[in-house]
N, CA, C and O atoms as a GROMACS GRO file, in nm:
protein
  176
    1MET      N    1   0.084  -0.117   0.000
    1MET     CA    2   0.000   0.000   0.000
    1MET      C    3   0.089   0.124   0.000
    1MET      O    4   0.193   0.128   0.067
    2VAL      N    5   0.048   0.222  -0.074
    2VAL     CA    6   0.122   0.349  -0.080
    2VAL      C    7   0.024   0.459  -0.041
    2VAL      O    8  -0.089   0.463  -0.090
    3GLU      N    9   0.069   0.548   0.045
    3GLU     CA   10  -0.015   0.662   0.085
    3GLU      C   11   0.062   0.790   0.057
    3GLU      O   12   0.172   0.810   0.108
    4LEU      N   13   0.003   0.875  -0.024
    4LEU     CA   14   0.063   1.004  -0.055
    4LEU      C   15   0.000   1.108   0.036
    4LEU      O   16  -0.120   1.133   0.029
    5ARG      N   17   0.081   1.168   0.119
    5ARG     CA   18   0.031   1.267   0.215
    5ARG      C   19   0.086   1.405   0.186
    5ARG      O   20   0.182   1.422   0.111
    6GLY      N   21   0.024   1.502   0.249
    6GLY     CA   22   0.073   1.639   0.239
    6GLY      C   23  -0.011   1.724   0.147
    6GLY      O   24  -0.103   1.676   0.080
    7THR      N   25   0.022   1.849   0.146
    7THR     CA   26  -0.047   1.942   0.057
    7THR      C   27   0.046   1.977  -0.058
    7THR      O   28   0.161   2.016  -0.038
    8HIS      N   29  -0.006   1.963  -0.176
    8HIS     CA   30   0.072   1.990  -0.296
    8HIS      C   31  -0.011   2.075  -0.391
    8HIS      O   32  -0.134   2.072  -0.386
    9GLN      N   33   0.056   2.148  -0.474
    9GLN     CA   34  -0.015   2.228  -0.573
    9GLN      C   35  -0.085   2.137  -0.672
    9GLN      O   36  -0.036   2.028  -0.703
   10THR      N   37  -0.200   2.181  -0.722
   10THR     CA   38  -0.269   2.108  -0.827
   10THR      C   39  -0.176   2.093  -0.946
   10THR      O   40  -0.110   2.188  -0.987
   11GLY      N   41  -0.170   1.973  -1.002
   11GLY     CA   42  -0.082   1.945  -1.114
   11GLY      C   43   0.052   1.887  -1.074
   11GLY      O   44   0.129   1.846  -1.160
   12HIS      N   45   0.081   1.882  -0.942
   12HIS     CA   46   0.208   1.826  -0.894
   12HIS      C   47   0.208   1.675  -0.920
   12HIS      O   48   0.110   1.607  -0.888
   13SER      N   49   0.315   1.622  -0.976
   13SER     CA   50   0.323   1.480  -1.009
   13SER      C   51   0.422   1.407  -0.919
   13SER      O   52   0.521   1.464  -0.874
   14MET      N   53   0.391   1.280  -0.892
   14MET     CA   54   0.479   1.191  -0.816
   14MET      C   55   0.479   1.056  -0.886
   14MET      O   56   0.391   1.027  -0.966
   15ARG      N   57   0.580   0.973  -0.853
   15ARG     CA   58   0.582   0.838  -0.907
   15ARG      C   59   0.630   0.742  -0.800
   15ARG      O   60   0.702   0.781  -0.707
   16VAL      N   61   0.589   0.615  -0.813
   16VAL     CA   62   0.626   0.512  -0.716
   16VAL      C   63   0.637   0.379  -0.792
   16VAL      O   64   0.569   0.359  -0.893
   17ARG      N   65   0.722   0.289  -0.743
   17ARG     CA   66   0.728   0.154  -0.799
   17ARG      C   67   0.770   0.057  -0.689
   17ARG      O   68   0.832   0.096  -0.590
   18SER      N   69   0.736  -0.068  -0.708
   18SER     CA   70   0.774  -0.171  -0.612
   18SER      C   71   0.905  -0.235  -0.654
   18SER      O   72   0.938  -0.242  -0.773
   19SER      N   73   0.981  -0.281  -0.555
   19SER     CA   74   1.106  -0.350  -0.582
   19SER      C   75   1.119  -0.466  -0.484
   19SER      O   76   1.082  -0.456  -0.368
   20TYR      N   77   1.172  -0.577  -0.534
   20TYR     CA   78   1.208  -0.690  -0.450
   20TYR      C   79   1.359  -0.708  -0.461
   20TYR      O   80   1.411  -0.731  -0.570
   21ILE      N   81   1.428  -0.697  -0.350
   21ILE     CA   82   1.573  -0.708  -0.347
   21ILE      C   83   1.609  -0.839  -0.276
   21ILE      O   84   1.585  -0.852  -0.156
   22ASP      N   85   1.665  -0.935  -0.348
   22ASP     CA   86   1.690  -1.067  -0.290
   22ASP      C   87   1.792  -1.066  -0.176
   22ASP      O   88   1.779  -1.146  -0.083
   23ASN      N   89   1.892  -0.981  -0.180
   23ASN     CA   90   1.994  -0.978  -0.075
   23ASN      C   91   1.941  -0.935   0.061
   23ASN      O   92   1.998  -0.970   0.164
   24SER      N   93   1.832  -0.858   0.062
   24SER     CA   94   1.784  -0.803   0.190
   24SER      C   95   1.712  -0.906   0.276
   24SER      O   96   1.691  -0.881   0.395
   25SER      N   97   1.673  -1.021   0.219
   25SER     CA   98   1.601  -1.121   0.298
   25SER      C   99   1.671  -1.257   0.298
   25SER      O  100   1.610  -1.358   0.333
   26ASN      N  101   1.798  -1.260   0.260
   26ASN     CA  102   1.875  -1.386   0.252
   26ASN      C  103   1.810  -1.488   0.159
   26ASN      O  104   1.824  -1.608   0.179
   27ASP      N  105   1.739  -1.441   0.057
   27ASP     CA  106   1.672  -1.526  -0.040
   27ASP      C  107   1.773  -1.568  -0.146
   27ASP      O  108   1.837  -1.482  -0.208
   28THR      N  109   1.789  -1.698  -0.168
   28THR     CA  110   1.884  -1.746  -0.269
   28THR      C  111   1.813  -1.806  -0.390
   28THR      O  112   1.879  -1.858  -0.480
   29VAL      N  113   1.680  -1.800  -0.395
   29VAL     CA  114   1.603  -1.859  -0.504
   29VAL      C  115   1.552  -1.753  -0.601
   29VAL      O  116   1.566  -1.769  -0.723
   30ASN      N  117   1.496  -1.646  -0.551
   30ASN     CA  118   1.436  -1.543  -0.636
   30ASN      C  119   1.539  -1.436  -0.672
   30ASN      O  120   1.637  -1.416  -0.600
   31SER      N  121   1.515  -1.369  -0.782
   31SER     CA  122   1.604  -1.263  -0.829
   31SER      C  123   1.549  -1.126  -0.795
   31SER      O  124   1.428  -1.109  -0.776
   32THR      N  125   1.638  -1.029  -0.786
   32THR     CA  126   1.595  -0.890  -0.768
   32THR      C  127   1.510  -0.849  -0.888
   32THR      O  128   1.544  -0.879  -1.002
   33THR      N  129   1.400  -0.782  -0.862
   33THR     CA  130   1.313  -0.735  -0.969
   33THR      C  131   1.249  -0.602  -0.930
   33THR      O  132   1.234  -0.573  -0.811
   34HIS      N  133   1.213  -0.524  -1.028
   34HIS     CA  134   1.149  -0.395  -1.006
   34HIS      C  135   1.023  -0.388  -1.091
   34HIS      O  136   1.023  -0.430  -1.206
   35GLY      N  137   0.917  -0.335  -1.033
   35GLY     CA  138   0.792  -0.318  -1.107
   35GLY      C  139   0.796  -0.191  -1.190
   35GLY      O  140   0.892  -0.114  -1.180
   36PRO      N  141   0.694  -0.169  -1.270
   36PRO     CA  142   0.688  -0.047  -1.351
   36PRO      C  143   0.656   0.075  -1.264
   36PRO      O  144   0.600   0.061  -1.155
   37TRP      N  145   0.692   0.192  -1.312
   37TRP     CA  146   0.660   0.316  -1.242
   37TRP      C  147   0.510   0.341  -1.254
   37TRP      O  148   0.451   0.318  -1.360
   38LYS      N  149   0.449   0.388  -1.146
   38LYS     CA  150   0.309   0.432  -1.146
   38LYS      C  151   0.311   0.581  -1.118
   38LYS      O  152   0.368   0.625  -1.019
   39TYR      N  153   0.248   0.659  -1.205
   39TYR     CA  154   0.251   0.805  -1.194
   39TYR      C  155   0.120   0.857  -1.136
   39TYR      O  156   0.013   0.807  -1.169
   40PHE      N  157   0.130   0.957  -1.050
   40PHE     CA  158   0.015   1.021  -0.988
   40PHE      C  159   0.024   1.170  -1.011
   40PHE      O  160   0.132   1.228  -1.006
   41THR      N  161  -0.091   1.233  -1.037
   41THR     CA  162  -0.098   1.378  -1.050
   41THR      C  163  -0.205   1.429  -0.956
   41THR      O  164  -0.320   1.384  -0.962
   42PHE      N  165  -0.170   1.523  -0.868
   42PHE     CA  166  -0.268   1.582  -0.775
   42PHE      C  167  -0.366   1.669  -0.853
   42PHE      O  168  -0.327   1.753  -0.933
   43THR      N  169  -0.494   1.647  -0.827
   43THR     CA  170  -0.597   1.722  -0.898
   43THR      C  171  -0.679   1.813  -0.809
   43THR      O  172  -0.752   1.899  -0.859
   44THR      N  173  -0.669   1.797  -0.676
   44THR     CA  174  -0.742   1.888  -0.586
   44THR      C  175  -0.658   1.924  -0.468
   44THR      O  176  -0.702   2.000  -0.381
   0.00000   0.00000   0.00000
């Protein structure tokens, strides 16, 4: 879950993506992977 907080000007854009890093959990089976960027634009 991602929560964007704060007050921003209308039209302000942000982006977020998920990542799985195999080294951080001692995982030796799965590979590091990154999801696509998701873009958000504040409208109110």
